ROSE-4610 file (N, C-alpha, C; in Angstrom, 1 decimal, always signed):
// ROSE-4610
residu = [M/M/M/A/A/A/R/R/R/V/V/V/S/S/S/D/D/D/V/V/V/R/R/R/H/H/H/V/V/V/L/L/L/V/V/V/L/L/L/P/P/P/D/D/D/R/R/R/D/D/D/A/A/A/A/A/A/E/E/E/E/E/E/V/V/V/A/A/A/E/E/E/A/A/A/L/L/L/G/G/G/E/E/E/R/R/R/F/F/F/G/G/G/V/V/V/D/D/D/E/E/E/E/E/E/P/P/P/R/R/R/L/L/L/V/V/V/R/R/R/D/D/D/A/A/A/L/L/L/A/A/A/G/G/G/E/E/E/D/D/D/D/D/D/A/A/A/E/E/E/D/D/D/A/A/A/Q/Q/Q/W/W/W/L/L/L/V/V/V/V/V/V/L/L/L/R/R/R/D/D/D/E/E/E/A/A/A/G/G/G/R/R/R/L/L/L/D/D/D/P/P/P/G/G/G/E/E/E/L/L/L/N/N/N/D/D/D/F/F/F/A/A/A/A/A/A/E/E/E/W/W/W/E/E/E/G/G/G/W/W/W/R/R/R/E/E/E/E/E/E/P/P/P]
num = [1/1/1/2/2/2/3/3/3/4/4/4/5/5/5/6/6/6/7/7/7/8/8/8/9/9/9/10/10/10/11/11/11/12/12/12/13/13/13/14/14/14/15/15/15/16/16/16/17/17/17/18/18/18/19/19/19/20/20/20/21/21/21/22/22/22/23/23/23/24/24/24/25/25/25/26/26/26/27/27/27/28/28/28/29/29/29/30/30/30/31/31/31/32/32/32/33/33/33/34/34/34/35/35/35/36/36/36/37/37/37/38/38/38/39/39/39/40/40/40/41/41/41/42/42/42/43/43/43/44/44/44/45/45/45/46/46/46/47/47/47/48/48/48/49/49/49/50/50/50/51/51/51/52/52/52/53/53/53/54/54/54/55/55/55/56/56/56/57/57/57/58/58/58/59/59/59/60/60/60/61/61/61/62/62/62/63/63/63/64/64/64/65/65/65/66/66/66/67/67/67/68/68/68/69/69/69/70/70/70/71/71/71/72/72/72/73/73/73/74/74/74/75/75/75/76/76/76/77/77/77/78/78/78/79/79/79/80/80/80/81/81/81/82/82/82/83/83/83/84/84/84]
x = [+124.1/+123.3/+121.8/+121.2/+119.8/+118.9/+117.9/+116.9/+115.7/+115.4/+114.3/+113.0/+112.0/+110.7/+109.9/+109.3/+108.5/+107.0/+106.5/+105.1/+104.2/+103.2/+102.2/+100.8/+100.0/+98.6/+97.8/+96.8/+96.0/+94.6/+94.0/+92.6/+91.8/+90.8/+90.0/+88.7/+88.5/+87.3/+86.4/+85.2/+84.2/+84.4/+84.9/+85.0/+86.2/+86.4/+87.6/+87.3/+86.1/+85.8/+86.1/+85.6/+85.9/+87.4/+88.1/+89.6/+90.3/+89.9/+90.5/+90.2/+89.0/+88.6/+89.4/+89.5/+90.3/+91.8/+92.3/+93.7/+94.0/+93.0/+93.1/+92.9/+92.0/+91.6/+92.7/+93.5/+94.5/+95.5/+95.9/+96.8/+96.2/+94.9/+94.2/+94.0/+93.6/+93.2/+94.4/+95.4/+96.5/+97.8/+97.9/+99.1/+100.1/+99.5/+100.4/+101.0/+102.3/+103.0/+103.1/+103.4/+103.7/+102.3/+102.3/+101.1/+100.8/+99.6/+99.2/+99.1/+99.2/+99.1/+97.7/+97.1/+95.7/+95.9/+95.3/+95.4/+94.0/+93.7/+92.4/+92.6/+91.6/+91.7/+90.5/+90.5/+89.4/+89.1/+87.8/+87.4/+87.6/+88.0/+88.2/+87.0/+87.2/+86.2/+85.3/+85.6/+84.7/+85.4/+84.7/+85.2/+84.8/+83.7/+83.1/+83.8/+84.3/+85.0/+84.2/+82.9/+82.1/+82.2/+82.7/+82.9/+84.3/+85.0/+86.4/+86.4/+87.3/+87.5/+88.7/+88.9/+90.1/+90.8/+92.2/+93.0/+93.8/+93.9/+94.7/+95.9/+97.1/+98.3/+99.1/+99.4/+100.3/+101.4/+102.6/+103.7/+103.7/+104.1/+104.2/+105.4/+106.6/+107.8/+108.0/+107.5/+107.6/+106.6/+105.6/+104.6/+103.8/+103.5/+102.8/+101.3/+100.8/+99.4/+98.7/+97.6/+96.9/+96.0/+96.2/+95.4/+93.9/+93.5/+92.1/+91.5/+92.2/+91.8/+91.7/+92.6/+92.5/+91.3/+91.0/+89.9/+88.6/+88.5/+87.3/+87.2/+88.3/+88.4/+87.9/+88.4/+88.0/+86.5/+86.0/+84.5/+83.6/+84.1/+83.3/+83.0/+83.8/+83.5/+83.1/+82.6/+82.1/+83.3/+84.5/+85.7/+86.2/+87.4/+88.0/+89.5/+90.3/+91.7/+92.0/+92.7/+93.0/+94.1/+94.0/+95.0/+96.1/+97.4/+98.5/+98.5]
y = [-55.3/-54.8/-55.2/-55.8/-56.2/-55.0/-55.1/-54.0/-54.3/-53.4/-53.6/-53.0/-53.8/-53.3/-52.6/-51.5/-50.7/-50.9/-52.1/-52.4/-51.9/-51.2/-50.7/-51.0/-51.3/-51.4/-50.3/-49.7/-48.7/-49.1/-49.3/-49.7/-48.4/-48.1/-46.9/-47.3/-46.7/-47.1/-45.9/-46.1/-45.0/-44.2/-44.7/-44.0/-44.6/-43.9/-44.3/-45.6/-45.9/-47.2/-48.3/-48.2/-49.3/-49.4/-48.3/-48.4/-49.1/-48.8/-49.4/-50.9/-51.3/-52.7/-53.4/-52.8/-53.4/-53.6/-52.6/-52.6/-53.8/-54.0/-55.0/-56.4/-56.5/-57.8/-58.2/-57.3/-57.7/-58.7/-58.5/-59.4/-60.8/-60.9/-62.1/-62.8/-62.1/-62.7/-63.0/-62.1/-62.2/-62.4/-62.4/-62.6/-61.4/-60.2/-59.0/-58.7/-58.6/-58.4/-56.9/-56.1/-54.7/-54.0/-53.1/-52.3/-51.4/-51.5/-50.7/-49.2/-48.3/-46.9/-46.4/-45.7/-45.1/-43.6/-43.2/-41.8/-41.3/-40.1/-39.5/-38.7/-39.0/-38.4/-37.6/-36.3/-35.4/-35.3/-35.4/-35.3/-33.8/-33.6/-32.3/-31.4/-30.2/-29.2/-29.5/-30.5/-30.8/-30.4/-29.6/-29.2/-30.1/-30.8/-31.6/-32.9/-33.2/-34.4/-35.7/-35.6/-36.7/-37.1/-36.2/-36.5/-37.1/-37.4/-37.9/-39.4/-39.8/-41.3/-41.6/-42.8/-43.2/-44.3/-44.1/-45.0/-45.9/-47.2/-48.1/-48.4/-48.0/-48.2/-49.3/-50.3/-51.4/-51.7/-52.0/-52.3/-53.8/-54.2/-55.6/-55.9/-55.6/-55.8/-57.2/-58.2/-59.6/-59.8/-59.0/-59.1/-60.4/-60.7/-61.9/-61.7/-60.5/-60.2/-60.1/-60.8/-60.7/-59.5/-58.7/-57.4/-57.7/-58.8/-59.1/-59.5/-60.3/-60.7/-59.5/-58.5/-57.3/-56.5/-56.4/-55.7/-56.3/-57.6/-58.3/-58.1/-58.1/-57.9/-56.5/-55.5/-54.1/-54.0/-54.7/-54.6/-55.0/-55.9/-56.3/-55.1/-54.0/-52.8/-51.7/-52.0/-51.0/-50.1/-50.8/-50.1/-50.8/-50.4/-51.0/-50.8/-51.5/-51.4/-50.4/-49.4/-48.3/-48.9/-48.8/-49.2/-48.2/-48.7/-47.7/-46.9]
z = [-67.6/-66.5/-66.8/-65.8/-65.9/-65.9/-66.8/-66.9/-66.0/-65.2/-64.2/-64.9/-64.9/-65.5/-64.5/-64.9/-63.9/-64.3/-64.1/-64.4/-63.3/-63.6/-62.6/-63.2/-62.2/-62.5/-61.8/-62.4/-61.8/-61.8/-60.7/-60.6/-60.1/-60.9/-60.6/-59.9/-58.7/-57.9/-57.6/-57.4/-57.3/-56.0/-54.9/-53.7/-52.8/-51.7/-50.8/-50.2/-49.7/-49.1/-50.0/-51.2/-52.2/-52.4/-52.6/-52.8/-51.6/-50.4/-49.2/-49.2/-49.5/-49.6/-50.6/-51.8/-52.9/-52.5/-51.9/-51.5/-50.5/-49.6/-48.6/-49.2/-50.1/-50.8/-51.8/-52.3/-53.3/-52.7/-51.4/-50.8/-50.7/-50.3/-50.1/-51.4/-52.5/-53.7/-54.6/-54.6/-55.6/-54.9/-53.6/-52.9/-53.1/-53.2/-53.3/-52.0/-52.0/-50.7/-50.4/-51.4/-51.3/-51.1/-50.2/-49.9/-51.1/-51.7/-52.8/-52.4/-53.3/-52.9/-53.3/-52.4/-52.7/-53.0/-54.1/-54.6/-54.9/-54.4/-54.7/-56.0/-57.0/-58.3/-58.5/-58.3/-58.5/-60.0/-60.3/-61.7/-62.2/-63.4/-63.9/-63.8/-63.2/-63.0/-61.8/-61.1/-59.9/-58.6/-57.8/-56.5/-55.3/-55.6/-54.5/-54.3/-53.1/-52.8/-53.1/-53.2/-53.5/-54.9/-55.8/-57.2/-57.5/-56.5/-56.7/-56.9/-57.8/-57.9/-57.1/-56.8/-56.0/-56.9/-56.9/-57.6/-56.7/-57.0/-56.3/-57.2/-56.8/-57.7/-57.1/-57.9/-57.4/-58.4/-57.9/-58.8/-59.0/-60.2/-60.6/-61.4/-60.9/-61.7/-62.3/-61.6/-62.1/-63.2/-63.4/-64.4/-64.2/-63.0/-62.7/-62.5/-62.5/-62.3/-63.7/-63.9/-65.2/-65.3/-66.3/-66.4/-66.4/-67.1/-67.2/-65.9/-65.1/-63.8/-62.9/-63.0/-62.2/-62.6/-63.8/-64.3/-63.7/-63.8/-63.3/-61.8/-61.1/-59.6/-59.3/-60.0/-59.7/-60.0/-61.0/-61.3/-60.2/-59.3/-58.2/-57.3/-57.4/-56.6/-57.5/-58.7/-59.7/-60.2/-60.3/-60.8/-62.0/-62.4/-63.6/-63.5/-64.4/-64.5/-65.6/-65.3/-66.3/-67.2/-68.5/-69.5/-69.5/-69.5/-69.5/-70.8]
């Protein structure tokens, strides 16, 4: 039986607009076919929505996306790639 890898990349962005732009640009820059998932991540102890970070989660079962390139890409929007 073939083992399926569940490789995911999580990009952390400062706000929803940045996360939406990154999700859209991923297809153009990296040829990502699957729609990335956007997740609001409230910071611990913060009630204000303005203090939330946004995560862009994308699957990469083939392992073809370079983590360093994704980190540099997220940095263009003042974000970063979260290490697993």
